Structures are given as structure tokens and as C-alpha cells.
VEXDREN-2710 file (C-alpha; in Angstrom, 1 decimal):
% VEXDREN-2710
k/r/px/py/pz
1/UNK/98.0/123.7/87.2
2/UNK/94.5/123.7/88.6
3/UNK/93.1/123.1/85.1
4/UNK/95.3/120.1/84.7
5/UNK/94.1/118.8/88.1
6/UNK/90.5/119.3/87.2
7/UNK/91.0/117.6/83.8
8/UNK/92.8/114.7/85.5
9/UNK/90.0/114.3/88.0
10/UNK/87.5/114.2/85.1
11/UNK/89.5/111.5/83.4
12/UNK/88.8/107.8/83.9
13/UNK/91.9/107.4/86.1
14/UNK/90.9/110.5/88.1
15/UNK/87.4/109.1/88.6
16/UNK/89.0/105.9/89.9
17/UNK/91.1/107.9/92.3
18/UNK/88.0/109.7/93.6
19/UNK/86.1/106.4/94.1
20/UNK/89.2/104.8/95.7
21/UNK/89.3/107.7/98.1
22/UNK/85.6/107.4/98.9
23/UNK/85.9/103.7/99.5
24/UNK/88.8/104.3/101.7
25/UNK/86.8/106.8/103.7
26/UNK/84.0/104.2/104.1
27/UNK/86.3/101.4/105.2
28/UNK/88.3/103.8/107.5
29/UNK/85.2/104.9/109.3
30/UNK/84.2/101.2/109.6
31/UNK/87.6/100.3/111.0
32/UNK/87.6/103.2/113.5
33/UNK/84.1/102.4/114.8
34/UNK/85.1/98.8/115.3
35/UNK/88.2/99.8/117.2
36/UNK/86.3/102.2/119.5
37/UNK/83.6/99.6/120.2
38/UNK/85.9/96.6/120.8
39/UNK/88.7/98.4/122.6
40/UNK/87.1/101.3/124.4
41/UNK/83.3/100.8/124.9
42/UNK/83.1/97.0/125.4
43/UNK/86.8/96.5/126.3
44/UNK/86.7/93.1/124.6
45/UNK/90.2/93.1/123.1
46/UNK/93.7/94.6/123.6
47/UNK/94.6/97.6/121.4
48/UNK/96.6/95.4/119.0
49/UNK/93.8/92.8/118.7
50/UNK/91.1/95.4/118.3
51/UNK/93.1/97.0/115.5
52/UNK/93.7/93.6/113.9
53/UNK/90.1/92.6/114.2
54/UNK/88.8/95.9/112.8
55/UNK/91.3/95.9/109.9
56/UNK/90.4/92.3/109.1
57/UNK/86.7/93.1/109.1
58/UNK/87.3/95.9/106.6
59/UNK/89.2/93.9/104.0
60/UNK/86.2/92.3/102.2
61/UNK/84.2/95.5/101.9
62/UNK/87.4/97.3/100.7
63/UNK/88.0/94.6/98.0
64/UNK/84.5/94.8/96.7
65/UNK/84.2/98.6/96.8
66/UNK/87.5/98.9/95.0
67/UNK/87.0/96.2/92.4
68/UNK/83.4/96.8/91.5
69/UNK/82.8/100.5/92.2
70/UNK/86.2/102.2/91.7
71/UNK/87.5/100.1/88.9
72/UNK/84.2/98.9/87.5
73/UNK/85.2/95.3/87.3
74/UNK/82.4/92.7/87.2
75/UNK/82.2/88.9/86.9
76/UNK/84.2/86.4/88.9
77/UNK/87.3/87.6/90.7
78/UNK/90.6/85.9/89.7
79/UNK/92.1/84.2/92.7
80/UNK/95.8/84.6/91.8
81/UNK/95.6/87.9/89.8
82/UNK/93.2/89.8/92.0
83/UNK/92.2/88.2/95.3
84/UNK/95.6/86.9/96.6
85/UNK/97.5/90.1/95.8
86/UNK/94.8/92.3/97.3
87/UNK/94.8/90.2/100.5
88/UNK/98.6/90.3/100.6
89/UNK/98.6/94.1/100.5
90/UNK/95.8/94.2/103.0
91/UNK/97.6/91.8/105.4
92/UNK/100.8/94.0/105.1
93/UNK/98.6/97.0/106.1
94/UNK/96.9/94.9/108.8
95/UNK/100.3/93.9/110.3
96/UNK/101.6/97.5/110.2
97/UNK/98.4/98.8/111.8
98/UNK/98.5/96.1/114.5
99/UNK/102.1/96.8/115.4
100/UNK/101.4/100.6/115.4
101/UNK/98.3/100.2/117.6
102/UNK/100.2/98.1/120.1
103/UNK/103.0/100.7/120.3
104/UNK/100.5/103.5/120.5
105/UNK/98.7/101.8/123.4
106/UNK/101.9/101.3/125.3
107/UNK/102.9/104.9/124.7
108/UNK/99.5/106.1/125.9
109/UNK/99.8/104.0/129.0
110/UNK/103.0/105.7/129.9
111/UNK/101.3/109.1/129.5
112/UNK/97.9/108.5/131.1
113/UNK/95.6/105.9/132.6
114/UNK/92.7/107.1/130.5
115/UNK/91.2/104.5/128.2
116/UNK/89.7/107.2/126.1
117/UNK/93.1/108.8/125.4
118/UNK/94.6/105.4/124.7
119/UNK/91.7/104.8/122.2
120/UNK/92.6/108.1/120.4
121/UNK/96.2/107.0/120.2
122/UNK/95.2/103.5/118.9
123/UNK/92.8/104.9/116.3
124/UNK/95.4/107.5/115.2
125/UNK/98.1/104.8/114.8
126/UNK/95.7/102.7/112.8
127/UNK/94.8/105.6/110.6
128/UNK/98.4/106.7/110.0
129/UNK/99.5/103.2/109.2
130/UNK/96.9/102.9/106.4
131/UNK/97.5/106.5/105.3
132/UNK/101.2/105.7/104.7
133/UNK/100.2/102.8/102.4
134/UNK/97.3/104.5/100.7
135/UNK/99.1/106.0/97.6
136/UNK/101.1/102.9/97.1
137/UNK/98.0/100.7/97.1
138/UNK/96.3/103.0/94.5
139/UNK/99.2/102.6/92.1
140/UNK/99.3/98.9/92.5
141/UNK/95.5/98.5/92.2
142/UNK/95.4/100.8/89.2
143/UNK/98.4/99.6/87.3
144/UNK/98.5/95.9/88.1
145/UNK/95.5/94.3/89.9
146/UNK/92.4/95.9/88.4
147/UNK/94.0/97.3/85.3
148/UNK/91.5/98.1/82.6
149/UNK/92.4/98.9/79.0
150/UNK/90.4/102.0/78.3
151/UNK/90.8/104.3/75.3
152/UNK/92.3/107.7/76.1
153/UNK/89.7/110.3/77.1
154/UNK/89.6/113.8/75.7
155/UNK/91.1/115.1/79.0
156/UNK/94.1/112.7/78.5
157/UNK/94.6/114.1/75.0
158/UNK/94.3/117.6/76.4
159/UNK/97.0/116.9/79.0
160/UNK/99.3/115.6/76.3
161/UNK/98.9/118.6/74.1
162/UNK/99.6/120.9/77.1
163/UNK/102.9/119.1/78.0
164/UNK/104.3/119.0/74.4
END
């Protein structure tokens, strides 16, 4: 089983998954920092608007990291085949994160008056919202949006011989 996992991670699809995960880490850190700064430190926005703002700021870097780095696509992006569906998925995630952040802030307010604790709740809700959608997005990006026709790698052939 571990050999299959290692071979999968060495395959082109596995490499995409690793790069997708890394780009998610980058944009997640960016989102969390923006929430902490706008909601807690500067107290510019409500919890839900801080989450909305942070998530919206992370969409463009996420698109370019995924398209160019994880899937190795270059050239002009196609508006209807790539940009619009990516933004639709991102906006669904943004809506879920915004609703979750608002609920988390209200829950935190009932428990404590601490803005720092409320920030932890809001960041956690944002993180969990995107975590729920993470696997689904990978499948959609890999199979539909940024689909690349690549020949089977030797690790793919190895996996097929092991399952026959």
C-alpha cells in the first residue's frame, strides 16, 4: 500500500496533488494573515467581512498557482472553460467561509468577550470551510478545468500491473 502511494505521488497526477496542496498552504496562510490583521489587529471589519475580504484576496493567487504551477498550463486562460468555473468554485467557498466565520464569531461572543478567542474561532471556521471543499476542488480542477492529456507514466503502468 505504501509503495502504491509513493508511486502515485511520483506520477504526474501525484505531482499535481502535491503542488495543489502546496498552493493551498500558501493561499491559506495568506487568508489567515489577512483575517488576523483586518479582524483582530486593526479591527477594520466584522468577522464575516474579514473572512470575505481575505478569501477574495486569495482567489487570484490561488488561480495562478494552480493553473501555472500545479497543472503546468501556460498561455492565455480561457474565460468560460477555466476562469469562470474556477471563480464559481471560489465564490462557493467564499460564501461558505463567510457564513461560517459569522457563525463562529457569534458563537465566540456567547462564550467570551475576548477578541483574540473570537479571531481563533473565525480563522478556524474559515479553515474548516475550505478544508471541506479541498478534495472536491482538486477533482474538478484535475478532471475538468485544467485537464491535460499526458501519456501514462511508468508508475501508472506499474499500478495497473499490480491491480490486475
